[in-house]
C-alpha positions in Angstrom: 129.2 120.7 96.5 129.0 117.6 93.9 128.3 118.0 90.3 124.9 117.5 88.7 126.0 114.2 87.3 127.5 113.0 90.6 124.3 113.8 92.3 122.3 111.9 89.6 124.4 108.8 90.1 123.9 108.9 94.0 120.1 109.1 93.1 120.1 106.2 90.7 122.0 104.0 93.3 119.5 104.9 96.0 116.8 104.4 93.5 118.1 100.9 93.3 118.2 100.5 96.9 114.6 101.3 97.3 113.6 98.8 94.8 115.5 96.1 96.5 113.8 97.1 99.9 110.5 96.9 98.1 111.2 93.3 96.8 112.2 92.3 100.2 109.2 93.7 101.8 107.0 91.5 99.4 109.1 88.7 100.1 108.4 89.0 103.7 104.6 89.7 103.4 104.8 86.3 101.5 106.0 84.4 104.2 102.8 85.1 106.1 100.5 85.8 103.2 99.4 89.1 104.5 100.8 92.0 106.5 101.4 95.8 106.4 103.0 95.6 103.1 101.4 98.5 101.5 103.2 100.9 104.2 106.4 99.1 103.3 106.1 99.8 99.6 105.1 103.4 100.1 107.9 104.1 102.4 110.8 102.5 100.8 112.2 105.6 99.2 112.4 107.3 102.6 114.2 104.2 104.0 116.6 104.1 101.2 117.5 107.6 101.7 117.7 107.1 105.5 120.1 104.0 105.6 122.3 104.8 102.6 122.7 108.6 102.7 121.7 110.1 106.0 122.2 107.5 108.9 125.4 106.9 110.4 125.6 103.4 111.8 127.7 100.0 111.7 125.8 97.3 110.4 127.9 94.8 112.4 127.7 96.7 115.4 124.0 98.2 116.0 124.6 99.3 119.7 127.7 101.3 118.4 127.6 104.4 120.7 128.5 107.0 118.0 125.4 105.9 115.7 122.7 107.9 114.9 119.2 107.0 116.7 116.6 105.5 114.5 113.0 105.2 116.2 110.2 103.3 114.6 107.2 104.7 116.4 104.9 102.8 114.3 105.4 99.5 115.3 103.4 98.1 112.4 106.1 99.2 109.9 108.4 96.9 111.2 108.1 95.0 108.0 109.5 97.9 106.2 112.3 98.4 108.4 113.4 94.9 108.3 113.5 95.0 104.6 115.7 98.0 105.1 118.0 96.4 107.6 118.4 92.9 105.3 119.4 95.6 102.4 121.7 97.5 104.9 123.4 94.0 106.0 122.3 94.4 109.8 119.7 91.4 109.2 120.9 88.5 107.1 118.8 87.8 104.3 118.6 84.0 105.2 116.2 84.9 108.3 113.8 86.3 105.9 111.7 83.2 106.1 111.4 83.3 109.7 109.3 86.5 109.7 106.4 86.5 112.1 107.3 83.0 113.4 107.7 82.0 117.1 111.2 82.9 118.1 112.0 84.9 115.1 114.0 88.0 115.3 111.7 89.8 113.0 108.2 89.7 114.7 105.1 91.1 112.8 105.5 94.3 115.3 108.8 96.0 116.1 110.3 95.0 119.3 113.7 96.3 120.6 114.6 93.1 122.7 114.1 90.8 119.5 115.6 92.5 116.8 119.4 94.1 116.4 118.8 97.6 115.2 115.4 98.1 116.5 115.9 100.7 118.9 112.4 100.8 120.5 109.5 98.8 120.8 106.7 100.6 118.7 103.1 99.6 118.5 100.9 101.8 120.9 100.8 105.1 118.6 101.9 108.4 120.1 104.9 107.4 122.1 107.7 107.3 119.7 108.3 111.0 119.3 108.4 111.5 123.3 111.0 108.7 123.6 113.2 110.6 120.9 112.8 113.8 122.5 114.4 112.1 125.9 117.1 110.3 123.6 118.0 113.8 122.0 118.3 115.5 125.5 120.5 112.6 126.8 122.7 112.9 123.7 123.1 116.6 124.1 124.1 116.1 128.1 126.8 113.8 126.6 127.9 116.2 124.0 127.1 113.6 121.4 127.1 114.9 117.7 124.5 112.1 116.9 121.3 112.7 115.5 118.0 111.1 116.7 115.7 110.1 113.7 111.9 109.3 114.7 109.6 107.9 112.1 106.0 108.3 112.8 102.7 108.0 110.7 100.0 110.4 110.0 97.4 108.6 111.9 99.7 109.1 114.9 99.4 112.7 114.6 95.8 112.4 116.2 97.5 111.4 119.5 97.9 114.2 122.0 101.2 112.9 123.3 102.7 113.5 119.8 102.2 117.1 120.0 103.3 117.2 123.6 106.6 116.0 122.7 106.6 118.5 119.6 106.0 121.4 122.2 109.0 119.9 124.7 111.3 119.5 121.5 111.2 123.1 120.6 111.4 124.1 124.3 114.7 122.2 124.6 115.9 123.5 121.2 116.7 120.0 120.4 118.6 120.9 117.0 119.4 116.9 117.0 116.1 115.6 116.4 114.7 114.8 113.0 111.2 113.5 112.8 110.2 111.9 109.7 106.3 111.9 109.1 104.8 109.2 106.7 101.7 111.1 105.2 100.0 108.3 103.0 96.5 109.3 104.1 95.6 105.7 105.4 95.1 104.3 108.6 92.8 101.5 109.8 89.5 102.9 109.6 90.0 105.1 106.7 91.7 108.2 105.1 93.4 110.0 107.9 92.3 113.3 106.7 88.5 112.2 107.2 89.4 110.5 110.6 90.8 113.4 112.3 92.5 115.9 110.2 95.7 117.1 111.0 96.1 119.6 108.2 97.7 122.1 107.6 100.4 119.9 108.9 103.3 122.1 108.2 101.6 125.2 109.6 101.2 123.3 112.6 104.8 122.1 113.2 105.9 125.6 112.2 103.9 127.0 115.1 105.3 124.6 117.7 108.6 125.9 116.5 110.0 123.2 114.2 112.1 123.7 111.0 109.7 122.2 108.5 110.0 120.7 105.1 107.2 119.0 103.1 108.1 116.9 100.2 107.1 114.0 97.8 108.4 111.1 99.9 108.7 109.0 96.9 111.0 111.3 95.0 114.6 110.3 95.8 116.0 113.6 94.8 113.7 115.6 97.0 114.4 113.3 99.8 118.1 113.6 99.7 117.9 117.2 99.6 115.5 117.4 102.6 117.7 115.1 104.8 120.7 117.2 103.7 119.0 120.5 104.8 117.8 119.1 108.1 121.2 117.8 109.2 122.8 121.1 108.0 120.0 123.6 109.5 122.0 126.0 111.9 118.7 126.9 113.7 118.5 125.5 117.3 115.5 123.8 116.9 113.8 120.5 115.8 113.5 119.4 112.3 110.7 117.7 110.6 110.3 116.2 107.3 106.6 115.8 106.1 106.8 112.8 103.3 103.6 112.6 101.1 103.9 109.0 99.9 101.6 106.5 98.1 100.6 103.4 99.8 101.7 100.2 97.8 104.0 102.4 95.7 105.3 100.3 92.8 102.4 97.9 92.5 99.8 99.2 90.5 97.0 96.6 91.2 97.5 97.3 94.9 97.8 101.1 94.7 94.3 100.9 93.2 92.7 99.3 96.4 90.7 101.7 98.4 91.8 100.0 101.6 95.3 99.1 101.8 96.3 99.5 105.5 96.6 95.7 105.9 97.3 93.7 102.8 95.8 90.3 102.2 96.3 88.9 98.5 95.9 85.5 96.6 98.9 83.4 96.9 99.6 83.9 92.9 99.4 87.7 93.6 102.8 88.0 95.3 104.7 87.1 92.2 102.5 89.4 90.3 103.6 92.1 92.6 107.3 91.2 92.4 106.9 91.1 88.6 105.2 94.7 88.9 108.1 96.0 90.8 110.6 94.7 88.4 108.7 96.0 85.6 109.1 99.7 87.0 112.9 98.8 88.3 115.0 102.1 87.8 117.2 101.6 84.4 
């Protein structure tokens, strides 16, 4: 166990990573003038802890067999993952200006065939957890110690295939599977709880046989502890971390928008967004 002071230093370093991921996401959004920037801003703390605390990988060898697998089920969050992968050194920052362009390695929706480190092609929601279950089973048969992380959204919980996969994961005792749910209570048609409410979500996962944690997904300290507990859990069952996040976190004038599922802002507002992030930068 590290000392409280060392843990604080780790958290400060991760907060700085999250800040840089947010800035990169805004810069990516500015290239196209629009995009799923709200999700990226809200999810940046989770990605910072994932890439710089929990995930085992080699930036210069994304296909390394000993890596942990990270599956982005919600392909429209690709802008968030690109920002994290640029920060992690998997993608070069000088490719940022190609985002969403023809022939780019960073298409607007995540595609495994295009992007190093993008493990699956996401998009049609409800597929990611099932793919992750298969991967976790395969790794167990190889006697691998690697983990499979599956990132999915709260809107995706309305897909029946997600719950079939959740039931299957518990049946097979997949203790190498960690699901991460971004619960920002927002989807294309409105608030998730009003579209098809999945609450009480933690109780549902518990009923399906999962080890469950529900935390503030914008609190670095809580995230570090939750990831550590998920990996260290000795129970032979899958784990889920439900992360309650704020859409557009760190940019107050965007946080206040009723609908932020797909962001469009005026050209001058991108600079205002970067300035707001820098104003709230960890000190």
